[in-house]
C-alpha positions in Angstrom: 161.5 -49.9 71.5 163.8 -47.0 70.4 166.6 -49.2 70.3 165.1 -51.8 68.1 163.9 -49.2 65.5 167.3 -47.6 64.9 169.4 -50.9 63.5 166.3 -51.9 61.4 166.4 -52.5 57.6 165.0 -50.1 55.4 165.4 -49.1 51.5 165.0 -51.4 48.5 165.2 -55.4 48.9 165.0 -57.8 46.5 162.7 -60.9 46.4 165.7 -63.0 45.2 165.2 -65.2 41.8 166.6 -68.7 42.6 168.6 -70.1 39.6 168.3 -73.9 38.7 171.0 -76.3 37.9 170.5 -78.7 34.4 168.8 -81.1 37.4 166.5 -78.3 38.7 168.4 -78.3 42.0 169.0 -74.7 43.2 172.4 -73.1 42.1 174.3 -72.0 45.0 177.0 -70.3 43.4 174.7 -68.6 40.7 172.5 -67.6 43.6 175.2 -65.9 45.4 176.5 -64.3 42.7 173.2 -62.6 42.1 172.7 -61.7 45.4 176.5 -60.1 45.8 175.6 -58.0 42.5 172.5 -56.7 44.5 174.4 -56.1 47.7 176.7 -54.0 45.1 173.9 -51.8 44.1 172.4 -51.0 47.4 169.3 -53.4 47.1 169.1 -55.5 50.4 168.2 -59.5 50.0 164.5 -60.6 50.4 165.4 -64.3 49.3 162.8 -67.4 49.3 159.5 -64.3 48.6 157.4 -64.6 46.0 159.6 -63.9 42.9 162.0 -66.4 44.3 159.9 -69.2 43.9 160.0 -69.5 47.8 157.1 -72.3 47.8 158.6 -74.1 45.9 161.4 -74.5 48.0 162.0 -77.2 50.8 162.9 -76.0 54.3 166.1 -77.5 54.0 167.2 -76.0 50.3 166.7 -72.5 51.9 168.3 -73.4 54.7 171.3 -74.4 52.6 171.5 -71.6 50.4 171.0 -69.1 53.2 174.5 -70.9 54.4 176.2 -70.5 50.7 175.7 -66.9 50.9 177.0 -65.8 54.5 179.5 -68.5 53.9 180.7 -66.1 51.0 180.9 -62.9 53.4 177.5 -61.4 52.6 175.9 -59.5 55.6 173.3 -60.8 57.2 172.2 -57.7 58.4 170.8 -56.7 55.0 168.9 -60.2 54.4 165.5 -60.5 55.3 164.5 -64.4 54.1 160.9 -65.6 53.3 160.0 -68.0 56.3 156.0 -68.1 56.2 155.1 -72.1 55.4 151.5 -73.5 55.8 153.3 -76.1 58.2 153.9 -73.4 61.3 156.9 -75.8 62.4 158.4 -75.2 59.2 157.8 -71.5 59.9 159.5 -71.8 63.1 162.5 -74.0 62.3 163.0 -71.1 59.2 162.8 -68.0 61.6 165.0 -69.8 64.0 167.5 -70.1 62.4 167.5 -66.7 60.7 167.0 -65.4 63.9 170.3 -67.4 65.1 172.1 -66.1 61.6 171.6 -62.7 62.2 169.3 -61.7 59.7 167.6 -58.6 59.8 163.9 -60.2 59.8 162.1 -62.4 58.1 159.3 -62.0 56.0 156.2 -64.5 57.0 153.2 -64.7 54.7 150.1 -65.8 56.9 149.7 -69.6 56.9 147.6 -69.6 53.6 146.3 -73.2 52.4 143.1 -72.4 54.9 140.9 -70.1 53.4 138.4 -67.8 55.4 140.5 -68.0 58.2 139.8 -65.7 61.6 141.5 -63.1 63.0 141.7 -65.0 65.8 143.4 -68.1 63.8 146.1 -65.9 62.3 147.3 -64.3 65.4 147.6 -67.9 67.1 149.5 -68.9 64.2 151.8 -65.7 64.7 152.2 -65.9 68.0 152.8 -69.8 68.6 155.9 -69.1 66.2 157.0 -66.2 68.1 156.9 -68.3 71.4 158.1 -71.2 69.7 161.5 -69.4 68.4 161.9 -67.6 71.4 164.4 -65.5 70.3 164.6 -61.8 71.4 166.8 -61.6 67.9 163.5 -62.5 65.9 162.1 -59.8 63.5 158.8 -60.3 61.8 157.8 -58.7 58.8 154.1 -59.7 57.8 153.8 -60.2 54.6 150.0 -59.1 53.1 149.2 -60.6 49.4 145.9 -61.6 49.2 145.7 -61.8 45.8 148.2 -64.8 45.9 147.3 -65.9 49.3 143.6 -65.2 49.9 144.5 -64.5 53.5 144.3 -61.4 54.4 146.2 -59.3 57.5 143.9 -56.9 58.4 144.4 -53.8 60.8 143.2 -54.8 63.6 145.4 -57.6 63.6 148.6 -56.0 62.9 147.3 -53.9 65.9 146.8 -56.9 68.2 150.4 -58.6 67.3 152.0 -55.0 68.3 150.5 -55.0 72.0 151.7 -58.3 72.2 154.9 -58.7 70.4 156.3 -55.4 69.8 159.6 -56.1 69.7 158.9 -59.0 67.3 156.2 -57.8 65.1 158.3 -55.0 63.4 156.8 -54.3 59.7 155.2 -55.3 56.7 155.4 -56.2 53.0 151.6 -54.9 51.5 151.4 -56.4 48.4 147.8 -55.6 48.2 147.0 -53.8 45.4 145.1 -51.6 47.7 146.0 -48.2 48.3 143.3 -47.5 51.2 144.8 -50.5 53.0 148.4 -49.1 52.6 147.3 -45.9 53.6 145.2 -46.8 56.5 148.4 -49.4 57.7 150.9 -46.4 57.5 148.4 -43.9 59.2 147.7 -46.0 61.6 151.2 -47.5 62.4 154.4 -45.8 60.6 155.1 -43.3 63.3 155.1 -45.8 66.3 158.0 -47.8 64.6 156.4 -50.1 62.5 157.9 -49.8 59.0 156.0 -50.4 56.0 157.5 -51.6 52.6 155.3 -51.2 49.3 155.0 -54.5 47.8 156.3 -52.5 44.3 158.5 -49.8 43.2 155.4 -48.7 41.5 154.2 -46.9 44.7 157.5 -46.4 46.4 157.4 -42.7 46.1 153.9 -42.1 47.8 154.8 -44.6 50.4 158.1 -42.8 51.5 155.5 -40.0 51.4 153.5 -41.5 54.0 155.9 -42.7 56.3 157.1 -45.6 54.7 160.6 -47.5 55.1 160.8 -48.5 51.6 160.0 -51.4 49.0 160.6 -54.7 48.3 159.7 -55.1 45.0 160.0 -57.9 42.1 162.1 -55.9 39.6 165.0 -55.0 42.3 165.9 -58.1 40.5 166.7 -56.2 37.5 166.7 -52.9 38.0 168.2 -52.1 41.4 170.3 -49.2 41.2 167.3 -46.9 39.4 164.9 -47.8 42.5 167.4 -46.9 45.0 167.9 -43.8 44.2 164.3 -43.1 44.1 164.5 -43.9 47.7 167.6 -42.0 48.2 166.1 -38.8 47.0 162.3 -39.0 47.3 162.0 -35.4 48.2 164.1 -34.3 45.3 162.3 -31.8 43.0 162.6 -34.7 40.1 161.4 -37.6 42.1 158.3 -37.7 40.1 160.0 -38.2 36.9 162.0 -40.7 38.3 159.0 -42.6 39.7 157.7 -42.6 36.4 161.1 -44.1 34.7 160.7 -46.8 36.9 156.8 -47.1 35.8 157.7 -47.5 32.6 160.4 -50.4 33.1 157.9 -52.4 35.2 155.0 -52.2 32.7 157.2 -53.7 30.1 158.0 -56.6 33.2 154.5 -56.7 33.6 153.1 -57.8 30.4 154.2 -61.1 31.0 154.5 -63.9 33.8 156.7 -61.7 35.9 158.7 -64.8 37.2 160.3 -66.1 34.1 160.2 -62.7 32.5 162.9 -61.6 35.1 164.8 -64.5 34.7 165.0 -64.0 30.9 166.2 -60.3 31.6 168.8 -61.9 33.8 169.5 -64.6 31.5 170.2 -62.3 28.5 172.0 -59.2 29.9 174.4 -62.3 32.1 174.8 -64.4 28.8 174.0 -66.9 30.7 171.1 -69.1 29.6 170.6 -71.2 32.3 169.3 -68.3 34.5 166.0 -68.7 32.2 165.4 -72.2 34.1 162.0 -72.3 36.6 161.1 -74.9 39.1 157.5 -76.8 37.6 154.7 -76.1 37.8 156.1 -72.5 36.6 157.5 -72.4 32.9 160.1 -70.3 30.9 158.8 -67.6 28.4 158.2 -68.9 24.7 160.6 -68.0 22.5 158.6 -65.0 20.7 157.6 -63.9 24.2 161.3 -63.8 25.4 162.4 -61.8 22.4 159.6 -59.3 22.5 160.5 -58.8 26.4 164.4 -58.1 25.1 163.3 -56.3 22.3 160.7 -54.1 24.1 163.7 -53.3 27.1 166.5 -52.4 24.8 164.1 -49.8 23.1 163.7 -48.3 26.8 167.1 -48.2 26.9 167.3 -50.4 30.0 170.7 -52.1 30.9 172.2 -54.4 33.8 175.2 -53.0 34.8 177.8 -55.3 36.3 176.6 -58.0 34.1 178.0 -59.2 30.9 175.5 -57.8 28.2 174.0 -60.6 25.9 174.0 -58.0 23.3 178.1 -58.2 23.0 
């Protein structure tokens, strides 16, 4: 297993927001530009996650965006696309494609439509996906987000998957909002080559101190460099102060629906209003919300270096 551990992705990843064109289709050109900006700020790409509106995208749409990104020269070793779907066959198709492309891994939601499913049912779902993909390059990062899915990934299920598929099940993104769960996973598995990513930068420092691998966070879409800096310097004397500054920015965004707020910030700092579009059922911020968000961010000194400023 040691060879598998050495080359794994670490650090800060962004669930890349998905731009849409005037017809409501994914805008590949804007998507590629944003991905390349994130990569230039030392942030990896967890596209097709929650904040990517991933579950509003078809399998074919996800595949096309991945193809366009790799055609642009982006390194698949810095990618962890979301491939967890309600339909097992969709998860197999996406996961197989990502593995063949050489992606660092896939971020896999549990099948989330049915509620109250057992650990046995979840185990069989993951096991069938792994067996049907049948590719040693497949690396699965479990996606624990019960506030959204209402389906949890227990410590016992992780232990069973690791025993059966130690080369395929290699980590987790924990967006449970329950530090006791995060700590239990860190304590049980991080010392054995299982990579724990915080689901928000607000607990990045605590996660790193517990042996974690980094974070996969919505606001890495807009605040990538400072989050990466904390990852790199988490053992420094001023790490707690850096964490506080990250939390302050996060708190501004959390006053609004997160996905439209992220897109509004990108639209403003890139001077490209098309970025504000969402795919129904999600809708944009109101004009008043958008103005208040930008005002609060500007007052905090927030910037997105490398994008054209909407204030110019």
